[in-house]
C-alpha positions, 0 to 999 in steps of 0.5 A, spaced: 425 474 546 428 468 544 424 466 538 429 467 532 429 472 527 428 468 521 425 467 515 419 465 511 420 461 505 415 461 500 414 456 499 412 460 501 405 462 501 401 464 507 395 465 507 392 469 501 387 474 502 381 474 496 375 478 497 369 475 495 367 481 490 362 481 485 364 480 478 366 486 473 360 489 470 364 488 463 365 480 464 359 476 463 354 473 468 358 470 474 364 470 470 371 473 473 376 476 468 380 480 473 382 480 480 377 484 484 381 490 486 379 489 493 385 483 493 390 489 492 388 491 499 392 486 502 396 483 496 401 486 491 398 483 484 403 487 480 411 486 481 413 492 486 417 497 482 421 499 488 421 494 494 423 497 500 423 494 507 418 498 510 413 495 504 415 488 507 414 489 514 407 493 513 404 488 508 397 484 510 398 478 505 403 475 501 405 477 494 401 474 489 404 477 482 407 470 481 401 466 483 401 463 477 408 460 478 407 458 485 400 455 486 397 448 483 390 450 481 386 444 484 389 446 491 388 454 490 380 452 488 379 448 495 383 453 499 379 459 497 373 455 499 375 453 506 381 457 508 386 455 513 392 457 516 399 456 512 403 461 516 403 459 524 404 466 526 401 470 520 404 473 514 409 477 519 410 472 525 413 476 530 407 481 530 404 475 534 410 473 538 409 473 546 414 472 551 414 465 554 417 460 559 421 456 557 420 459 550 416 464 546 409 463 543 405 465 538 398 468 539 394 465 534 388 468 536 390 475 533 391 472 526 386 475 521 382 470 518 381 469 511 374 470 507 371 464 504 368 464 497 363 459 493 366 454 489 364 457 482 367 464 485 373 460 487 375 457 480 374 463 477 379 467 482 384 461 481 384 462 474 385 469 474 390 469 479 394 463 475 395 468 470 400 472 474 407 470 473 414 473 474 418 474 468 423 469 468 423 467 475 421 460 474 423 455 469 418 450 467 421 443 467 427 445 471 425 440 477 427 433 475 423 428 479 427 421 477 432 418 481 432 422 487 433 418 494 428 420 498 431 418 505 437 423 503 432 428 501 428 428 508 435 428 511 437 434 507 430 438 509 431 436 517 438 436 518 443 438 513 440 444 510 436 446 516 429 447 513 426 445 519 428 451 523 423 455 520 418 450 517 414 444 519 414 438 514 409 435 519 404 438 524 407 441 530 414 438 528 419 444 526 419 452 526 414 457 526 417 463 522 416 460 515 409 457 512 408 450 514 410 445 508 406 439 510 401 439 504 406 443 500 406 437 495 399 439 493 400 447 494 406 449 490 409 447 484 416 444 484 419 448 479 417 454 483 420 451 490 426 450 486 427 457 484 425 460 490 429 456 494 435 457 490 434 465 490 429 468 495 431 475 494 429 474 486 422 474 488 423 479 494 429 483 495 428 484 503 425 477 504 429 473 510 429 467 507 437 466 506 440 464 499 444 458 501 448 457 495 446 450 494 448 445 489 443 443 483 443 436 487 441 439 493 436 443 490 433 437 486 433 433 493 430 439 497 424 440 492 423 433 491 422 432 498 417 438 499 414 436 493 412 429 496 409 432 502 401 432 503 401 426 498 404 420 502 406 418 508 413 421 510 
């Protein structure tokens, strides 16, 4: 098999798997004060105390215990109503890889679809999920948008730092082992992008995305480019 054994970035993100469960009986009518337990069948809603490689390989959906650090509310509400594929190969891309010529391909038909919910439920679920935050993983305001050279930022993503080997910044352009990023500016919070890019293993000890020991200038440039995707022409 010639697909490279490479990483998800986090940015990412991948498809969330929330069930459209009814509200807890102690919450008022049509209100959700807790995330339905069915969500935990695919996602980690609490930080694993003893993460293992086996847990990473067997999980059905991305971890959500830091969803409040990661997602923008407006995007999350819209996505829950109309789920789309974020990771071209699913949560574990290599499970859907098949030999091909001249290169291996992905069997996207085998990727499980995410259920949708109505607008009111989506807003309530989003608000509940955004309460989940990692303790000190992300520093609010660390990303500085001023003075960034977007030409250099785009070059850093596509050539200098090799992000496009795993991620797509435009549909069909880039790798497929990580989540697509062409709407990342709508989906992800910039401070999260910076923190995750700096040290992915702080979020998941065994995740494949490499820690590249980037300078602060590199981190700001890459974050600025990723934060622009989906908001304007690049």
